[in-house]
N, C-alpha and C positions, 0 to 999 in steps of 0.2 A: 504567514504567519506565525502567531503568537506559540509562545509556550504552554500557553494552557491548553488551545488548539492542537496542539501537536502532540499531546498525550490523550485528548478527550477524542479525537478520530485514528490515532493508531489502531491498531489491531492487538486484543486484550486487554482494553482500558476500557471500562466501562463507569462513568459517574451518572447519578441523577441530577438532571437537567436543574435543579434549584441549586444543586449545590456547586454546577458552574456558573449560575448566575452571581451568586454570592462571593466566588473567587473574580468573579470579572468586576464586581462591584467595589473589592478593596484593591485588585491591583489598577481597577482603572481602564479594562479591556474592554470595549464594544464589539468588534468586529470578527465574525468567525469567517474565512474563507471555504465556501460549502461547493467550488466550482473543480470538476473532475477534468483529468488529461486527457486527449483522445488517446484513442489504440495508435499505437503503433503501425507504422505500414510495413516494417521489412521484421522478418525473422529475427534477424542479427539484433536490432533495436529493443524488440521483445524480450529476446535472450537477457540484453544489457542489463533492461530495467529488470527484471527477474532476479536477475543474479544479483547485484545490489539490494533489492528488498529483501532476497534470503541472508544475503550475509549481513546486514541492518539487524535485521529481527534473529537470527540463530548466527553470532560472530563464532562460535566454536563447531559450525557442523563441516563434517569431514567432506572433501572435495569431493569425492566417488557418491555419496549423497546426494549433495548439491546438483551435480548433474545429473543424475538420473530423475530428478524433482524437474529438471527443468527440461529435459529431452519430453518426461511424459507429460507433464502438466500444461506446458506454455506452447505449445503448437500454432501456428499461425494457421487455421482451417479454414476454407470459406466455403460460405454456406451449400453452394452447390456441390462442390467435393464432398461433405459432408452427407449429402440423400445420396449420394453412389453408394 
């Protein structure tokens, strides 16, 4: 991805499409990646990716708060387990 795309698709940044198109015309950027990554298979991999995202978005978050978010919000739940 390019630098403009990084900011357009990052959580918290919202630009009108025509503004992005104008910026691409000036910079010469024409391709934006929209492919999403597959969901990780293991809980450890999910935790690692979520931890990295939290550290990137909130660099000063206390470790205890970050761990509580990971424990609560990023549990790998299978559909059949959810129905029980």
